[in-house]
MIBA-455504 format. One line per 4 residues: number of its first residue (from 1); their letters; for each residue x, y, z of C-alpha. Coordinates in nm, 4 decimals, always signed. Layout:
<nodes>
NUM	a	X:Y:Z | ...
</nodes>
This chain:
<nodes>
1	mpri	+13.2831:+12.6250:+8.3166 | +13.1088:+12.6339:+8.6407 | +13.1405:+13.0260:+8.6341 | +12.9582:+13.0822:+8.3065
5	htas	+12.7152:+12.8003:+8.4379 | +12.6322:+13.0185:+8.7395 | +12.6230:+13.3462:+8.5594 | +12.3848:+13.2081:+8.2760
9	rrrw	+12.1685:+13.0774:+8.5824 | +12.1381:+13.4637:+8.7443 | +12.0750:+13.5974:+8.3882 | +11.7973:+13.3271:+8.3348
13	kets	+11.6518:+13.4180:+8.6962 | +11.6566:+13.8051:+8.6152 | +11.4901:+13.7787:+8.2964 | +11.2195:+13.5529:+8.4300
17	ltsp	+11.1647:+13.8019:+8.6842 | +11.1051:+14.0692:+8.4595 | +10.9191:+13.8828:+8.1819 | +10.5546:+13.9517:+8.1111
21	assr	+10.4275:+13.6181:+8.2360 | +10.5936:+13.6576:+8.5954 | +10.4576:+14.0376:+8.6022 | +10.1005:+13.9141:+8.5626
25	apap	+9.9076:+13.8225:+8.8779 | +9.8775:+13.4372:+8.8966 | +9.5564:+13.2909:+8.8092 | +9.3444:+13.1718:+9.1291
29	srls	+9.3422:+12.8292:+9.2215 | +9.1080:+12.6371:+9.4510 | +9.4063:+12.4604:+9.5966 | +9.6055:+12.7736:+9.6207
33	lpfn	+9.6688:+12.8286:+10.0329 | +9.8628:+13.1368:+10.1432 | +10.1584:+13.0631:+10.4011 | +9.9639:+13.1013:+10.7070
37	lwna	+9.7209:+12.8128:+10.5826 | +9.9510:+12.5759:+10.4798 | +10.1162:+12.6187:+10.8212 | +9.7677:+12.5903:+11.0026
41	ltig	+9.6854:+12.2804:+10.7939 | +10.0301:+12.1071:+10.8589 | +9.9700:+12.1693:+11.2253 | +9.6050:+12.0494:+11.2082
45	ials	+9.6898:+11.7204:+11.0764 | +9.9890:+11.6774:+11.3142 | +9.7865:+11.7586:+11.6155 | +9.5087:+11.5274:+11.5085
49	valp	+9.7519:+11.2386:+11.4930 | +9.8780:+11.3281:+11.8304 | +9.5441:+11.3586:+11.9813 | +9.5438:+10.9723:+12.1107
53	vivv	+9.8808:+11.0119:+12.2461 | +9.8102:+11.3342:+12.4568 | +9.4846:+11.1716:+12.5624 | +9.6636:+10.8314:+12.7078
57	lahl	+9.9508:+11.0659:+12.8790 | +9.7005:+11.2813:+13.0465 | +9.5394:+11.0005:+13.2174 | +9.8709:+10.9154:+13.3947
61	fmpt	+9.7967:+11.0915:+13.7231 | +9.4528:+11.0124:+13.7406 | +9.3282:+10.8114:+14.0603 | +9.2344:+10.4539:+13.9923
65	egiw	+9.0567:+10.3466:+14.2946 | +9.3152:+10.0990:+14.3979 | +9.3079:+9.9308:+14.0468 | +9.6521:+10.0277:+13.9449
69	qhla	+9.7956:+9.9174:+14.2778 | +9.6148:+9.5696:+14.2110 | +9.7594:+9.5602:+13.8788 | +10.0898:+9.6499:+13.9794
73	stvl	+10.1189:+9.3894:+14.2605 | +9.9589:+9.1057:+14.0373 | +10.0151:+9.1007:+13.6692 | +10.2376:+9.4057:+13.5931
77	pryl	+10.5503:+9.2433:+13.6778 | +10.4567:+8.9574:+13.4349 | +10.3704:+9.1883:+13.1606 | +10.6909:+9.3857:+13.1783
81	gntl	+10.9204:+9.0819:+13.2016 | +10.7506:+8.9103:+12.8976 | +10.7701:+9.2166:+12.7185 | +11.1091:+9.2667:+12.7781
85	flvv	+11.1915:+8.9154:+12.6876 | +11.0125:+8.9531:+12.3448 | +11.2107:+9.2831:+12.2817 | +11.5401:+9.1411:+12.3228
89	tvgl	+11.4680:+8.8075:+12.1896 | +11.3171:+8.9263:+11.8864 | +11.5779:+9.2095:+11.8298 | +11.8657:+8.9996:+11.8269
93	gtfv	+11.6945:+8.7349:+11.6064 | +11.5804:+8.9903:+11.3579 | +11.9366:+9.1456:+11.3473 | +12.1283:+8.8188:+11.2808
97	igtg	+11.8904:+8.6872:+11.0084 | +11.8015:+9.0276:+10.8458 | +12.1871:+9.1565:+10.8412 | +12.3353:+8.8204:+10.7269
101	tawl	+12.0879:+8.7346:+10.4634 | +12.1327:+9.0981:+10.3120 | +12.4983:+9.0592:+10.3211 | +12.5067:+8.7124:+10.1329
105	vvmc	+12.2579:+8.8256:+9.8458 | +12.4319:+9.1506:+9.7827 | +12.7950:+9.0601:+9.8201 | +12.8235:+8.6701:+9.7383
109	rfpg	+12.7595:+8.4483:+9.4392 | +12.5659:+8.1018:+9.5438 | +12.2861:+7.8979:+9.4021 | +11.9700:+8.0339:+9.4564
113	rrlf	+12.0660:+8.3955:+9.5102 | +11.8464:+8.5790:+9.2776 | +11.5490:+8.3941:+9.4162 | +11.6200:+8.4843:+9.7692
117	ewgl	+11.6532:+8.8609:+9.6799 | +11.2886:+8.8895:+9.6683 | +11.1928:+8.5671:+9.8323 | +11.3405:+8.6632:+10.1719
121	llpl	+11.0603:+8.9563:+10.1915 | +10.7798:+8.7173:+10.1846 | +10.7383:+8.6726:+10.5239 | +10.6393:+9.0519:+10.5314
125	avpt	+10.3134:+8.9358:+10.3673 | +10.2363:+8.7122:+10.6609 | +10.0699:+8.8697:+10.9845 | +10.2291:+8.7307:+11.3023
129	yvia	+9.8753:+8.6091:+11.4071 | +9.8508:+8.3946:+11.1265 | +10.1497:+8.2169:+11.1549 | +10.0834:+8.1590:+11.4874
133	yayt	+9.7567:+7.9803:+11.3845 | +9.9203:+7.7626:+11.1305 | +10.2055:+7.6490:+11.3328 | +9.9781:+7.5686:+11.6186
137	dflq	+9.7660:+7.3397:+11.4169 | +10.1026:+7.1844:+11.2655 | +10.2756:+7.1318:+11.5931 | +10.0220:+7.0578:+11.8609
141	fagp	+9.9576:+6.7274:+12.0206 | +9.6837:+6.6356:+11.7636 | +9.8612:+6.7885:+11.4807 | +10.0576:+6.5862:+11.1962
145	vqtw	+10.4094:+6.6170:+11.3440 | +10.3265:+6.4756:+11.6839 | +10.0929:+6.2004:+11.5383 | +10.3554:+6.0936:+11.2966
149	lret	+10.6190:+6.0614:+11.5924 | +10.3383:+5.8363:+11.7893 | +10.2818:+5.6358:+11.4973 | +10.6332:+5.5670:+11.3760
153	fgws	+10.7816:+5.5206:+11.7277 | +10.5021:+5.3513:+11.9006 | +10.5063:+5.6436:+12.1591 | +10.2272:+5.7561:+12.3853
157	agdy	+10.1670:+6.0676:+12.5653 | +10.4194:+6.1570:+12.8218 | +10.6860:+5.9078:+12.6443 | +10.8493:+6.1981:+12.4756
161	lfpd	+10.9340:+6.5701:+12.4986 | +10.8227:+6.8211:+12.2414 | +10.8483:+7.1865:+12.2303 | +10.5207:+7.3517:+12.3364
165	irsl	+10.4853:+7.6353:+12.0537 | +10.2142:+7.7833:+12.2682 | +10.4765:+7.9498:+12.4948 | +10.6678:+8.2634:+12.5215
169	wgaa	+10.9532:+8.1234:+12.3508 | +10.7378:+8.0055:+12.0515 | +10.5860:+8.3545:+12.0107 | +10.9316:+8.5125:+12.0211
173	tlit	+11.0398:+8.2520:+11.7366 | +10.7255:+8.3128:+11.5373 | +10.7526:+8.6867:+11.5798 | +11.1227:+8.6945:+11.4481
177	lvly	+11.0419:+8.4937:+11.1359 | +10.7748:+8.7450:+11.0322 | +10.9601:+9.0714:+11.1428 | +11.3390:+9.0148:+11.0303
181	pyvy	+11.2396:+9.1380:+10.6678 | +11.2191:+9.4993:+10.8366 | +11.6084:+9.4526:+10.9069 | +11.6774:+9.2684:+10.5767
185	mlar	+11.5164:+9.5472:+10.3702 | +11.7200:+9.8129:+10.5144 | +12.0484:+9.6379:+10.5343 | +12.0394:+9.5142:+10.1803
189	aafl	+11.9535:+9.8952:+10.0756 | +12.2598:+10.0177:+10.2857 | +12.4786:+9.7412:+10.1387 | +12.3559:+9.8274:+9.7806
193	eqsv	+12.4610:+10.1829:+9.8461 | +12.7691:+10.1284:+9.9841 | +13.0836:+10.2862:+9.8112 | +13.3150:+10.0329:+9.6074
197	cvld	+13.6365:+10.2358:+9.7033 | +13.5921:+10.1658:+10.0724 | +13.5698:+9.8171:+10.0089 | +13.8485:+9.7847:+9.7894
201	vgrt	+14.0625:+9.9785:+10.0355 | +13.9377:+9.6947:+10.2984 | +14.0609:+9.4060:+10.0383 | +14.3911:+9.5721:+9.9707
205	lgrg	+14.4667:+9.5589:+10.3267 | +14.4065:+9.1914:+10.3201 | +14.0740:+9.1515:+10.4679 | +13.8856:+8.8490:+10.3705
209	pwrl	+13.5002:+8.8490:+10.3247 | +13.4284:+8.8127:+10.6820 | +13.6579:+9.0611:+10.8307 | +13.5504:+9.3257:+10.5414
213	ftsv	+13.1769:+9.2568:+10.6659 | +13.2395:+9.2988:+11.0340 | +13.5105:+9.5475:+11.0215 | +13.4063:+9.7799:+10.7159
217	alpl	+13.0191:+9.7052:+10.5759 | +12.8731:+9.6274:+10.9135 | +12.9681:+9.9621:+11.0749 | +12.8891:+10.1854:+10.7681
221	arpa	+12.5261:+10.0287:+10.7517 | +12.4719:+10.0673:+11.1103 | +12.1980:+10.3395:+11.0869 | +12.0069:+10.1442:+10.8385
225	ivgg	+12.0226:+9.8309:+11.0493 | +11.9692:+9.9805:+11.3845 | +11.6516:+10.1697:+11.2105 | +11.5467:+9.8078:+11.0692
229	vsla	+11.5534:+9.6514:+11.4323 | +11.3675:+9.9525:+11.5784 | +11.0671:+9.8855:+11.3442 | +11.0732:+9.5180:+11.4310
233	lmet	+11.0769:+9.6168:+11.8176 | +10.7904:+9.8629:+11.7442 | +10.6067:+9.5942:+11.5669 | +10.6628:+9.3494:+11.8671
237	lnef	+10.5418:+9.5940:+12.0914 | +10.2126:+9.6334:+11.9123 | +10.1849:+9.2665:+11.8836 | +9.8612:+9.1306:+11.9965
241	gavq	+9.6920:+8.8414:+11.7979 | +9.9843:+8.6014:+11.8379 | +10.0594:+8.6575:+12.2142 | +9.6901:+8.6440:+12.3242
245	yfgv	+9.6454:+8.3387:+12.1160 | +9.9512:+8.1884:+12.2948 | +9.8309:+8.2817:+12.6594 | +10.1311:+8.5255:+12.6893
249	dtft	+10.0715:+8.8326:+12.8900 | +10.2113:+9.1675:+12.7546 | +10.1307:+9.4900:+12.7698 | +9.9020:+9.5048:+12.4897
253	tgiy	+9.6968:+9.2002:+12.5984 | +9.6753:+9.3639:+12.9705 | +9.5222:+9.6900:+12.7858 | +9.2465:+9.4763:+12.6370
257	rtwf	+9.1815:+9.2767:+12.9389 | +9.1614:+9.5763:+13.1706 | +8.9445:+9.7567:+12.9628 | +8.6815:+9.5090:+12.8283
261	gmge	+8.7339:+9.2303:+13.1223 | +8.7439:+9.4594:+13.4161 | +8.5791:+9.7818:+13.2431 | +8.8726:+10.0082:+13.3963
265	qvaa	+8.9302:+10.2874:+13.1359 | +9.1526:+10.4884:+13.3560 | +9.3629:+10.1605:+13.4467 | +9.3767:+10.0766:+13.0907
269	aqla	+9.4721:+10.3873:+12.9987 | +9.7610:+10.4223:+13.2368 | +9.8905:+10.0528:+13.1054 | +9.8956:+10.2201:+12.7697
273	acll	+10.0893:+10.5394:+12.9082 | +10.3406:+10.2669:+13.0306 | +10.3687:+10.0930:+12.6997 | +10.4091:+10.4431:+12.5141
277	afvi	+10.6848:+10.5132:+12.7922 | +10.8537:+10.1848:+12.6791 | +10.8278:+10.2910:+12.3025 | +10.9480:+10.6375:+12.3613
281	alvl	+11.2408:+10.5172:+12.5763 | +11.3269:+10.2726:+12.2752 | +11.3415:+10.5758:+12.0334 | +11.5402:+10.7950:+12.2258
285	lera	+11.8025:+10.4975:+12.3045 | +11.8174:+10.4186:+11.9167 | +11.8867:+10.8447:+11.8665 | +12.1311:+10.8290:+12.1575
289	srgk	+12.3179:+10.5698:+12.0002 | +12.3833:+10.7161:+11.6678 | +12.5192:+11.0092:+11.8629 | +12.6559:+11.2917:+11.6164
293	rryf	+12.8025:+11.0342:+11.3606 | +12.7229:+11.0840:+11.0047 | +12.8044:+10.8588:+10.7019 | +12.8880:+10.9973:+10.3404
297	httg	+12.9772:+10.8620:+10.0086 | +13.3281:+11.0003:+9.9437 | +13.2793:+10.9436:+9.5364 | +13.0270:+11.0163:+9.3004
301	ryqh	+13.1248:+10.7307:+9.1002 | +12.9237:+10.3925:+9.1214 | +13.0651:+10.0805:+9.0043 | +12.9482:+9.7095:+9.0300
305	lpef	+12.9953:+9.5788:+9.3480 | +13.2625:+9.3394:+9.4056 | +13.1053:+8.9668:+9.4706 | +13.2633:+8.6867:+9.6252
309	alhg	+13.2245:+8.3486:+9.4730 | +13.1172:+8.0762:+9.7023 | +13.2258:+7.7198:+9.6086 | +13.1666:+7.3860:+9.8078
313	wraw	+13.0193:+7.3624:+10.1333 | +13.0222:+7.7256:+10.1910 | +12.7759:+7.7776:+9.8801 | +12.5212:+7.5393:+10.0255
317	aatl	+12.5386:+7.6790:+10.3766 | +12.4766:+8.0132:+10.2136 | +12.1678:+7.8537:+10.0092 | +12.0656:+7.7029:+10.3342
321	acla	+12.0967:+8.0085:+10.5667 | +11.8704:+8.2043:+10.3052 | +11.6046:+7.9159:+10.2499 | +11.5517:+7.8512:+10.6335
325	pvll	+11.3775:+8.1810:+10.7007 | +11.1842:+8.1899:+10.3674 | +11.0806:+7.8133:+10.4355 | +10.9918:+7.8616:+10.7862
329	gfli	+10.8451:+8.2331:+10.7693 | +10.6261:+8.1799:+10.4509 | +10.6388:+7.8624:+10.2529 | +10.5482:+7.6139:+10.5200
333	psgl	+10.2820:+7.8289:+10.6859 | +10.1086:+7.9207:+10.3594 | +10.1170:+7.5509:+10.2776 | +9.9457:+7.4811:+10.5994
337	lgyl	+9.6806:+7.7352:+10.5400 | +9.6102:+7.6282:+10.1821 | +9.5936:+7.2557:+10.3053 | +9.3404:+7.3550:+10.5634
341	svqg	+9.1390:+7.6002:+10.3681 | +9.1059:+7.2595:+10.1143 | +9.0310:+7.0313:+10.3626 | +8.7641:+7.2597:+10.5833
345	gdsl	+8.7699:+7.6073:+10.5225 | +8.5471:+7.8510:+10.6415 | +8.1661:+7.7433:+10.6620 | +8.0534:+8.0938:+10.5843
349	fgsa	+8.2607:+8.1048:+10.2576 | +8.0145:+8.2793:+10.0144 | +7.8043:+8.5780:+10.0660 | +7.9189:+8.6305:+10.4246
353	flgf	+8.2890:+8.5821:+10.3587 | +8.2580:+8.8240:+10.0816 | +8.1274:+9.0714:+10.3476 | +8.4097:+9.0243:+10.5585
357	agns	+8.6532:+9.0623:+10.2753 | +8.4443:+9.3706:+10.1482 | +8.4754:+9.5332:+10.4804 | +8.8468:+9.4861:+10.4891
361	llla	+8.8809:+9.6001:+10.1370 | +8.6633:+9.9099:+10.1950 | +8.8583:+10.0140:+10.5151 | +9.2144:+9.9408:+10.3552
365	slaa	+9.1111:+10.1328:+10.0471 | +8.9785:+10.4318:+10.2242 | +9.2483:+10.4319:+10.4961 | +9.5146:+10.4448:+10.1821
369	vvav	+9.3441:+10.7119:+9.9971 | +9.3370:+10.9496:+10.2779 | +9.6635:+10.8626:+10.4318 | +9.8284:+10.9341:+10.1014
373	slal	+9.6475:+11.2597:+10.0380 | +9.7330:+11.3817:+10.4053 | +10.0711:+11.2737:+10.3522 | +10.1038:+11.4621:+10.0193
377	llsy	+9.9851:+11.7917:+10.1871 | +10.2245:+11.7539:+10.4925 | +10.5215:+11.6918:+10.2733 | +10.4525:+11.9702:+10.0108
381	garl	+10.3633:+12.1979:+10.3097 | +10.7235:+12.1504:+10.4696 | +10.8370:+12.1732:+10.1302 | +10.6899:+12.5291:+10.0837
385	hpgk	+10.7834:+12.6442:+10.4305 | +11.0842:+12.4637:+10.5600 | +11.0868:+12.6273:+10.9390 | +11.0770:+12.4981:+11.2535
389	vtrv	+10.6980:+12.4909:+11.2893 | +10.6366:+12.2576:+11.0072 | +10.9414:+12.0598:+11.0557 | +10.8037:+11.9665:+11.4276
393	atrv	+10.4585:+11.9409:+11.2937 | +10.5877:+11.6739:+11.0388 | +10.7832:+11.4828:+11.3055 | +10.4784:+11.4630:+11.5449
397	aamg	+10.2714:+11.3458:+11.2551 | +10.4865:+11.0752:+11.1404 | +10.5319:+10.9467:+11.5183 | +10.2179:+10.7431:+11.5068
401	yavp	+10.3720:+10.4366:+11.3533 | +10.5914:+10.4189:+11.6872 | +10.2692:+10.4110:+11.8790 | +10.1328:+10.0430:+11.9409
405	gsvv	+9.7704:+9.9840:+11.7998 | +9.6168:+9.9257:+12.1564 | +9.7521:+10.2413:+12.2649 | +9.5893:+10.4221:+11.9707
409	avgi	+9.2651:+10.2678:+12.0307 | +9.2475:+10.3743:+12.4090 | +9.3489:+10.7111:+12.3252 | +9.0775:+10.7510:+12.0498
413	lipf	+8.7813:+10.5660:+12.2617 | +8.8082:+10.7943:+12.5555 | +8.7647:+11.1212:+12.3564 | +8.5303:+10.9914:+12.1285
417	vwmd	+8.2927:+10.8114:+12.3784 | +8.2808:+11.1364:+12.5795 | +8.1642:+11.3182:+12.2599 | +7.9016:+11.0622:+12.1950
421	hqin	+7.7776:+11.0914:+12.5754 | +7.7459:+11.4806:+12.5034 | +7.5854:+11.4377:+12.1795 | +7.3163:+11.1981:+12.3306
425	dfmk	+7.2528:+11.4507:+12.6444 | +7.2168:+11.7230:+12.4230 | +6.9719:+11.5319:+12.1675 | +6.7905:+11.3568:+12.4486
429	gqfg	+6.7473:+11.7091:+12.6371 | +6.6379:+11.9036:+12.3133 | +6.4717:+11.6944:+12.0957 | +6.3738:+11.3580:+12.3267
433	vvvg	+6.6052:+11.1690:+12.0841 | +6.8919:+10.9091:+12.1663 | +7.1350:+10.8974:+11.8499 | +7.3252:+10.6232:+12.0163
437	llls	+7.7180:+10.5765:+11.9425 | +7.7236:+10.8225:+11.6890 | +8.1051:+10.8450:+11.6470 | +8.2442:+10.5655:+11.8658
441	gsaf	+8.0098:+10.3030:+11.7225 | +8.0987:+10.3836:+11.3413 | +8.3647:+10.2858:+11.1090 | +8.4870:+10.6613:+11.0983
445	ilvy	+8.6904:+10.5680:+11.4247 | +8.8561:+10.2686:+11.2658 | +8.9655:+10.4695:+10.9883 | +9.0918:+10.7438:+11.2083
449	aylv	+9.3006:+10.5021:+11.3916 | +9.4435:+10.3529:+11.0792 | +9.5401:+10.7153:+10.9746 | +9.7354:+10.7559:+11.3085
453	rfla	+9.9180:+10.4537:+11.3007 | +10.0007:+10.4517:+10.9210 | +10.0341:+10.7962:+10.7946 | +10.4080:+10.7565:+10.8820
457	vsfn	+10.4507:+10.4922:+10.6326 | +10.2843:+10.6842:+10.3143 | +10.4623:+11.0217:+10.4612 | +10.8097:+10.8734:+10.4419
461	aiea	+10.7915:+10.7375:+10.1123 | +10.6119:+11.0710:+9.9500 | +10.8637:+11.2837:+10.1437 | +11.1692:+11.0937:+9.9902
465	slgk	+11.0005:+11.1130:+9.6397 | +10.9318:+11.4983:+9.6696 | +11.2814:+11.5602:+9.7809 | +11.3900:+11.4222:+9.4634
469	vtps	+11.2029:+11.6645:+9.2227 | +11.4294:+11.9773:+9.1495 | +11.3126:+12.3193:+9.3025 | +11.3834:+12.4593:+8.9496
473	mdaa	+11.0546:+12.2976:+8.8716 | +10.8693:+12.4964:+9.1102 | +10.9954:+12.8077:+9.0034 | +10.9370:+12.7407:+8.6388
477	srtl	+10.5960:+12.6675:+8.7319 | +10.5129:+12.9696:+8.9431 | +10.6747:+13.1463:+8.6681 | +10.4275:+13.0335:+8.4276
481	gqta	+10.1476:+13.1666:+8.6582 | +10.0862:+12.8459:+8.8572 | +9.9920:+12.9032:+9.2431 | +10.1460:+12.6630:+9.5135
485	ggtl	+9.8364:+12.4538:+9.4758 | +9.8130:+12.4411:+9.1074 | +10.1862:+12.3294:+9.1081 | +10.1166:+12.0333:+9.3405
489	rkvh	+9.8164:+11.9226:+9.1197 | +9.9788:+11.9528:+8.7753 | +10.3565:+11.9186:+8.8160 | +10.4418:+11.7249:+9.1253
493	tpim	+10.1773:+11.4953:+9.1509 | +10.2243:+11.3276:+8.8002 | +10.5847:+11.3117:+8.8620 | +10.5402:+11.1298:+9.1927
497	rgsl	+10.2565:+10.8900:+9.0467 | +10.4942:+10.6101:+9.1199 | +10.5622:+10.6797:+9.4884 | +10.2065:+10.7883:+9.5500
501	iaag	+10.0889:+10.4352:+9.4254 | +10.3570:+10.2604:+9.6178 | +10.2711:+10.4495:+9.9370 | +9.9206:+10.3479:+9.8942
505	ilvf	+10.0039:+9.9863:+9.8555 | +10.1886:+9.9818:+10.1660 | +9.9036:+10.1570:+10.3817 | +9.6642:+9.9189:+10.2293
509	vdvm	+9.8519:+9.6032:+10.3312 | +9.9153:+9.7288:+10.6947 | +9.5550:+9.8259:+10.7209 | +9.4420:+9.4667:+10.5944
513	kelp	+9.6899:+9.3049:+10.8444 | +9.6064:+9.5341:+11.1551 | +9.4540:+9.3554:+11.4564 | +9.4957:+9.5326:+11.7711
517	atvi	+9.3088:+9.8745:+11.6809 | +9.0559:+9.6426:+11.4764 | +8.9553:+9.4323:+11.7705 | +8.9143:+9.7190:+12.0187
521	lrpf	+8.7529:+9.9706:+11.7923 | +8.5396:+9.7760:+11.5413 | +8.1533:+9.8763:+11.5441 | +7.9056:+9.5758:+11.6022
525	nfdt	+7.8447:+9.3422:+11.3754 | +8.1148:+9.4773:+11.1406 | +8.3790:+9.2104:+11.0766 | +8.6876:+9.1904:+10.8760
529	lair	+8.9058:+8.9282:+10.7584 | +9.1375:+9.0037:+11.0352 | +8.8668:+8.9746:+11.2998 | +8.7111:+8.6685:+11.1525
533	ahsl	+9.0438:+8.4873:+11.1396 | +9.1276:+8.5883:+11.4901 | +8.7558:+8.4944:+11.6347 | +8.7812:+8.1625:+11.4553
537	aade	+9.1149:+8.0914:+11.5924 | +9.0123:+8.1931:+11.9397 | +8.7730:+7.9101:+11.9401 | +9.0270:+7.6783:+11.8262
541	rlae	+8.8549:+7.6633:+11.4985 | +9.1957:+7.6746:+11.2924 | +9.0593:+7.4933:+10.9560 | +8.7970:+7.7664:+10.9248
545	asts	+9.0342:+8.0356:+11.0099 | +9.2649:+7.9338:+10.7267 | +9.0524:+8.0772:+10.4638 | +9.0604:+8.4392:+10.5970
549	slai	+9.4440:+8.4219:+10.6877 | +9.5248:+8.2873:+10.3355 | +9.3368:+8.5769:+10.1944 | +9.5398:+8.8369:+10.3982
553	vavg	+9.8588:+8.6601:+10.3041 | +9.7582:+8.6943:+9.9346 | +9.6783:+9.0449:+9.9469 | +10.0255:+9.1112:+10.0845
557	ilpv	+10.2301:+8.9083:+9.8420 | +10.2191:+9.1694:+9.5372 | +10.3494:+9.4809:+9.7428 | +10.6162:+9.2690:+9.8620
561	ills	+10.7568:+9.1694:+9.5060 | +10.7012:+9.5330:+9.3831 | +10.9255:+9.6430:+9.6894 | +11.1917:+9.3973:+9.5897
565	iamr	+11.2160:+9.5128:+9.2480 | +11.2160:+9.8817:+9.3732 | +11.5121:+9.7803:+9.5814 | +11.7190:+9.6106:+9.3096
569	rsrp	+11.6770:+9.9420:+9.0953 | +11.7955:+10.1481:+9.3992 | +12.1642:+10.1437:+9.3141 | +12.2664:+10.4246:+9.0456
573	gsr	+12.3539:+10.2537:+8.7120 | +12.1636:+9.9438:+8.7924 | +11.9343:+9.7954:+8.4932
</nodes>
């Protein structure tokens, strides 16, 4: 049968190549681009995304007139120590919580399991700075917890010890509660895709649930788990709002302070380069840890995964283990924000608040549309000409997500401020007119920063979806007279509509939560929900900051639920 099938396909190709439809010249299309222009388009997008990184690295060896030496002898060791502590603590915490809960909901039966499948993703909708604001009001000296302790036991200040949430440990704990869903998401997907045959062999050899998890499932899911931890660590390095609010000095807060507090652009760029080197080392370490190991399924048969029924205290322990991160990472902070919003709320709630929300929605929508469009062109260009040039270009374009927002902001401000100066000098010399901050003072620079940061999010989703479209559809479309652009517009885009919408939603939510780049690059008198929440919290007006914070959380809930549904249906044969 395979020989007959191959022969019939060969005859079909010969017939299609000599058919009248294929002999006619294809109809011209405005989207049709020849080989060299597709490559030029791909390289152009990649270079645009890489520009901020190139600018930051170019400042490594520029003189700073003693500023860098001052930073290195005073605050740099503290930046490095705090950043390392956060990376190690958050990495371990997200690994334990994310991997453990993923294994429980996939492989075990216990009360509330179906609810926790999607509930464990909910903290992903809460920005780290929002959870920091909520818990600070809840746990501070004048907050309800310590007030209740003093009233109940008759204590006064200094009579009892209470952990300070505004500390390095507090920042690490809250960041872990928000970022563990990255590990949970990828680990759960890996466990859902694992082969039943391998698990059956382990059970045949007498391995119980725990040994089966540690010796079989965990090593097979290692690439996905390492990928999730890497994402969590990159977000940790990008963190700005929570660590600044807690007074924890890291590279991100140091970049902001050096640029705006000291007015030293070169020193800020060199700090950004150090942080970028940190990120590159993290990525290379993750790649090296994989080595040349590859993981493949040895069977094409997918069966229902074996499930371990938990009873007694084990069942309730599993329920508690899954409930704790949802309770601490989503339910309590959301409830606190809701209570604060009802009790006080933003004093500008109304027309001004709608203006903040409108700015956020406008920026997020625009960035999502542009990011999805560019990602679609990138992935389709790589599909048309899968050579070394396009492969390198797509990897460069996808690296922006690994670059912290503060680094992106510094790398964008330097060339755009220089261009603004050149434009103003020209206009003043030729026409006697000063146009002001034409580029660096507009919302365009914000959208560009969001594209640099989040193009990888949409690209990964679209590339995976496009890879599932069989090449025979391209051949059939071209045989019927469609050009490459026409095939993209009339064939691939309708097929990938769901993935395009999903990619747009992910970018939309990420832009709504983004704070470091927005704080540094926003135009004057242009506030978003994130900026409003951050500025109010910085003035200790937490009740007023709750309204903007709650709005950001509400926007992120729907995409999280849709993501959970997609994960549930990811295993072949699932309903």
